C-alpha positions, -999 to +999 in steps of 0.1 A: -289-195+182-257-212+169-277-242+158-296-222+132-264-214+113-254-251+111-288-261+096-290-232+071-298-242+035-277-214+021-249-229-002-213-225+008-187-208-012-173-242-023-208-254-034-212-222-055-178-226-071-186-263-079-219-254-096-206-224-115-172-236-127-186-255-157-204-224-169-174-202-163-152-226-183-176-225-213-178-187-212-140-185-211-137-208-241-162-187-260-144-155-252-110-170-262-125-183-295-140-149-303-107-131-296-088-156-318-113-154-347-113-115-344-075-115-346-075-138-377-102-117-394-088-083-384-067-080-415-096-085-439-126-072-420-134-035-422-167-017-428-193-017-455-181-004-488-145-004-476-120-013-503-099-031-478-127-054-468-131-089-482-165-094-465-198-098-484-205-061-484-169-049-487-154-036-519-119-051-520-126-070-552-133-038-573-104-021-557-080-049-567-094-049-603-088-011-605-052-015-593-045-041-620-057-015-645-032+010-631-056+031-610-042+042-577-067+036-549-064+056-516-088+055-487-095+087-467-119+093-438-117+130-432-131+159-453-098+177-452-080+148-468-107+143-494-108+180-503-070+181-506-069+151-529-094+163-556-081+173-590-085+168-627-067+134-626-088+122-596-121+104-591-135+111-556-159+084-544-181+094-515-196+062-499-222+079-476-230+115-487-260+117-463-237+113-433-220+146-440-231+177-422-244+208-440-211+226-436-192+195-448-214+193-479-208+229-487-170+226-483-169+194-504-190+209-532-168+240-533-137+217-537-152+193-563-171+218-585-138+235-597-115+205-595-120+193-630-122+157-618-151+132-612-172+129-581-192+097-576-219+099-549-234+066-537-271+066-527-272+104-522-306+111-507-326+143-499-302+152-471-273+158-495-282+157-531-294+193-532-260+206-521-236+181-537-255+180-570-274+212-576-302+209-600-309+172-591-339+161-570-347+127-555-379+107-558-393+076-541-365+049-540-369+017-560-358-018-552-324-030-564-327-053-595-310-061-628-320-032-651-311-022-686-293+012-693-319+027-717-296+057-723-268+068-746-241+071-719-212+050-733-201+035-700-237+022-693-242+009-728-209-011-727-218-025-692-253-035-702-276-049-674-265-041-639-279-044-603-291-008-598-320+007-579-323+026-547-326+064-550-342+077-582-333+112-595-349+140-615-327+166-634-330+191-662-293+199-663-281+203-699-260+174-712-270+151-683-270+113-688-299+094-672-296+057-671-312+025-656-347+039-651-374+025-629-409+039-638-391+064-661-369+078-633-332+069-635-310+055-607-278+066-624-273+102-634-242+120-647-241+158-648-213+181-660-195+204-636-174+235-643-137+230-653-146+199-674-154+177-645-186+157-638-206+142-609-221+108-611-250+098-588-255+061-582-288+053-565-275+022-547-240+009-540-247-028-548-225-030-579-195-024-557-201-052-532-178-082-534-207-107-537-224-087-565-194-077-586-194-108-608-231-106-617-245-090-649-224-060-660-217-048-625-179-051-627-178-033-661-199-004-649-180-001-616-146-001-634-157+025-659-173+049-633-143+046-609-114+041-633-118+071-657-089+089-639-055+075-628-062+081-591-093+071-571-098+086-537-122+065-517-138+088-491-155+070-462-171+097-440-165+093-403-184+106-373-150+112-357-139+136-384-132+170-366-150+188-394-182+172-383-182+192-351-200+222-366-231+240-354-260+217-343-291+214-364-274+204-396-292+179-417-284+143-409-264+151-377-289+159-350-284+144-316-307+114-321-293+107-356-257+104-344-266+077-319-284+057-345-255+060-369-230+050-342-251+019-334-256+010-371-219+013-378-210-009-348-235-035-359-221-035-394-188-045-380-202-076-363-203-107-386-239-120-389-227-154-376-218-139-343-252-123-339-270-156-346-246-174-323-254-149-295-291-155-300-286-193-298-265-190-266-293-168-251-319-194-259-297-222-245-291-202-213-328-197-209-335-234-214-308-243-189-322-219-164-356-235-167-341-270-165-320-262-134-345-240-116-358-251-082-392-267-086-418-261-059-437-292-051-458-304-021-444-300+014-423-328+027-425-338+063-391-338+079-379-348+113-371-318+134-335-316+146-347-310+182-378-319+201-403-290+205-432-291+230-466-287+214-473-257+236-442-239+223-451-246+187-487-233+194-474-202+210-449-196+182-476-200+155-498-176+175-471-150+176-467-152+138-504-147+133-504-118+157-474-101+140-492-104+107-526-093+121-540-125+106-570-128+129-590-143+101-564-171+097-562-177+134-600-178+138-604-202+109-578-225+124-595-225+158-629-232+143-616-259+120-599-277+148-630-275+170-653-288+143-629-317+136-630-327+173-668-322+176-677-344+147-667-378+161-682-368+195-716-362+177-714-394+156-707-376+124-683-388+097-651-368+093-662-357+058-692-338+073-672-321+101-670-288+081-705-289+067-729-264+084-759-284+073-747-314+092-728-301+121-750-273+134-782-295+137-761-322+155-747-297+180-782-282+186-797-316+192-770-324+217-772-291+235-807-277+229-806-250+256-772-234+250-786-199+243-759-193+217-758-190+179-740-222+171-737-214+134-721-180+141-697-196+166-685-224+144-688-208+109-690-170+116-669-141+103-634-132+116-632-113+149-627-076+146-598-074+172-576-095+194-600-093+224-628-108+204-604-135+190-596-145+226-633-145+234-639-168+204-613-192+216-629-194+251-664-199+236-652-227+214-634-244+244-666-241+264-688-255+236-665-285+232-665-292+270-703-291+270-705-315+242-681-339+259-700-338+292-735-340+279 
């Protein structure tokens, strides 16, 4: 029994380490590189529409321009901070109105409607526009493209063409300004609110992105919309805001929606280069696995480590057949061996040893008075039980002896 362990093909711990250490070193280098790059980028990389972010979809450029014009820019992530900051000298920018719960929308509207300041809502959709901008309805969104103002609103006329689209709005509010239409429905609407304030709805946030700010009149429009007051409060709604834990069933915050938003926010924080790099590494790993995988080829005859008698090998194989109830395989093996030995005795070539049309007539001619069905004996079905298998073996031995002695 001890010899089996010494001849095992299982790899040793040293062999496993030798094979795996190269892969482990590569993984360690990738992790170290990722940590180093994340540390270097951590000062500039935030989320989408974050005024601290220098990424493609960040808004640091417009925030810096506003600061040079004397506008104070402050970032808040909770409803309480946003509500406390509103006032006649403040512009409140809400980056994701649809992320707010129903109770949050009610509280925000109550604060902004009497503040006398300006509220800018980015891409406010059906989930929020009815509460935050009463009297305004949404329509089918349009693609973002360079559009002309086609309105009398001074800020839009001075800016000229701008990259606007997204949500389109309908309103009959008196004194409202409707600009940048697509199929006669505007993507920029300004409506008056009590206490000499106003609300601006912008169908898409593209004019605030770092990579879009220098195109067309995007910078001019953004600075006029956000720089009309000396203070700008940049409100980025957060799912971790305690005020979001209100009663379930509010629009935009059902159980399934929160998971989707969490996943989307997480993916937004991952640079696109890392996602492509991960995909390339996965493909490389799959190709390496195919290259290094064990290939199954034809069996190779090897010298046994010890000499085994033929009878022991026969008995061992028979036990395996019995354990698997493989009477069909055992019977086929017995019949095949008998046919192979009978063929040369009957003067038949080896190629015809397993052909019933050749072997059965030859045996019948050699032993005309056997009284047995030669075809069923040499080519018949598998035995139904072990007793009949033993009987078949005895009959085959008897037939072979008769052929040899005839």
